[in-house]
N, C-alpha and C positions, 0 to 999 in steps of 0.2 A: 449715381449723378450729385447726390450731397455731398461726399466727398470733394468731388472737382467746384461746388460751388462754395463750400466752406475752404479750398485750397485758394480760389480766385476771390473770396472776403480777405482773404490773412493776407495776401501779395498786393492785393488793394490797400490795406492798412499800411503794411510797409512799407513802400512807395510813396504814399504819401508822410508818412513820419520821415524818409530820408530827404521830401522835397521840401519839407515846414522845416526839421530841423534834426538836432539829436538832442534833447534836453537831458538830462543827467538826471535820473531819479532817485540814486544812493545820495547820502547825508553828506553835508559838507565838502563838495564839489567846486571846485576853482577851474573857472573856465572864462576866456575870453570869447565874447560874443557880439553881433552887431545887432541888438537888441536887448532890452531892459531885463527882459524876463526869463533870457539866458535858454534861445532856440536855436537860434541861427548863428551859426558855424563859419559860413562862409558867405561872401559875398564879392560881386561884382562891379566894376566900373562900365562905363558905355561912353565918355569921352575923356578927350586929351582934360589934364590938370583938375580931377574932381578930389571931389573932399568926401574924406570916409572918418565913419566916427565909430569907434568899435567901445565895447566895457569888457572891464574885467571885474566879475562880479562871485561869490560865493552863492550856490545854490542847496535849497533843502538845509538852510543853518539849523544846528541839531543845540545849539547854549537859544535857549528865551529870551536871555538878557540880549542878546545881539552881540557887537563884534567894539572891542577899545581900543586894538590894534592888529596888526598884520603884518608878516613878509613872505617873499616870493620874488623870482626873480621873471622877467620878461623880456626874451629876446626877440627883436623884431628884425627879421632877416627880412630885406627885398631893398628895391627904391622907392623908398617913402621920402617927401619933402615936407620940409618944417613938420617932424612929427614931435608932439609934445604929449606928456600924459596931464594929467588935471586930478589931483587927491578930490574926494566926495568929503573926508576931512580927515584935519589930524597932520602931524607933521613927519617928515621922510628924512630919517637919520644916516638912511644908507650913501655914502658916497658916491656908489659908481652910476654908469648912464643907466643902467637895464637892472639896476636892484630896487627893491622896496624894503625898507624895514621903519613900519608906519608907528607911529604912539598916535593915538584919539584920545584917550580919556575913559573912565567907568560910569555908569548912573548916564545922566541928561546925556553927556558927553558921546555916549556911544552910537554907531549908527547901530537903530534898531533892529532888531529880528523880521525878516520879513520870508518870503520862498525865493526870492532874488534880490541880494543886498549889493548895489553898486558900492565898489573900491572905486574904482579911478575910471577915467573916460581918457582914451586916448584920439587923438585926431590928427588929419595929413593928407598931405594930396599926392595923388597917384597919376606919375606924369600921361602912364599909357594904359589903354583897356588889356594891353599885354604883359604888363610888370605882375609880377608875381610879389604878393609882400606874405611872411608867414608869423606869426606871434608861436614862440614855444618857452612853455611854463617851465620853470626847474626852482630847486630849492636856494636859497642863501648859501652857497660855499662860508664854511666856519662859524655857520649860525649856534649859539649857545642855546637856543630855543627849542631850535627844530633840527634836526641831525638829518634828515634824509627826505624829506617831504617842506613844502610850503604849510603856513599854520597861522592861527590867530589865537588873540585873546579874546576870553568871554567879559560880556560887557558890564557883569555885576563884579569882576575881579580878574585883574589884567594878569594876575599870578595865574589862573586857571590857563593851561594853553591845550591847544584842541588841532591836532594837525588836520591839515588838508587831502581830499585826494585827487589829481590833474581829472576831471572830466573828461576832456578830450584831449586828444596828442597820445593816442598808444600808439606803440608800445612809449615809454617814458623818454623825452625828447623829440618826438614827432609833433608837427604843425598843431595846435590847440584851437587855431582859428586860420583865415587864411585869405586874401583879398585875388578874387579873380583865378582862380584853383580852388578845388576843393580835395585836397588828401588829407581830410580832417577823419581821422576813427577815433569813434566815444568809446569810453572804456568797458561799457554792455551792451553792443552791435553786436544784435544776433546775425549767428552765421549760417548760410542755408541749412549746414546739418541739424542746426536747433530748429528751422522751422519743419525739415523732413520726418524728425521725433516727435512733432505732433500729429502725425499719420500715422504710426506702427502702433 
């Protein structure tokens, strides 16, 4: 009976985690979320032409001085009307529509360290509740700072470069966040075999 009660408790906790979000506990995670705390990776619309806001966040920042610059590519796939990114701070020098190479500045100019640092905000209108929009995160092709991942520069020294791991969107290239769908897989999601191993 104790095993059944324990199993029930674990399953309730796992289901609650799926219902509320897929927070990334690893350091220096980059993700697109529908809240500023880095918890919600899937959103739905209920009426035609509904506006949706999403946030590009670094979660569990390891640099205590903050962020003086960052780079990534965010490919927004699907029918969004009047989509636009707004930077929290800095200047984007990447000429592409979906690429970001943003310089902010060190010291008091840097984005301050916090559990979830908002790099940019996306807003767009979704024409219908059946329209699916996906956000896919990748590295900047040909970057001289980060060859295989997105990354950021320390808030105290722009020469200290820290790679970012994509917090959701596993395997690499899969959706990191979605509107009107939820095929998002976090990098550390438990498999059912992991749950079974708890009782062996």
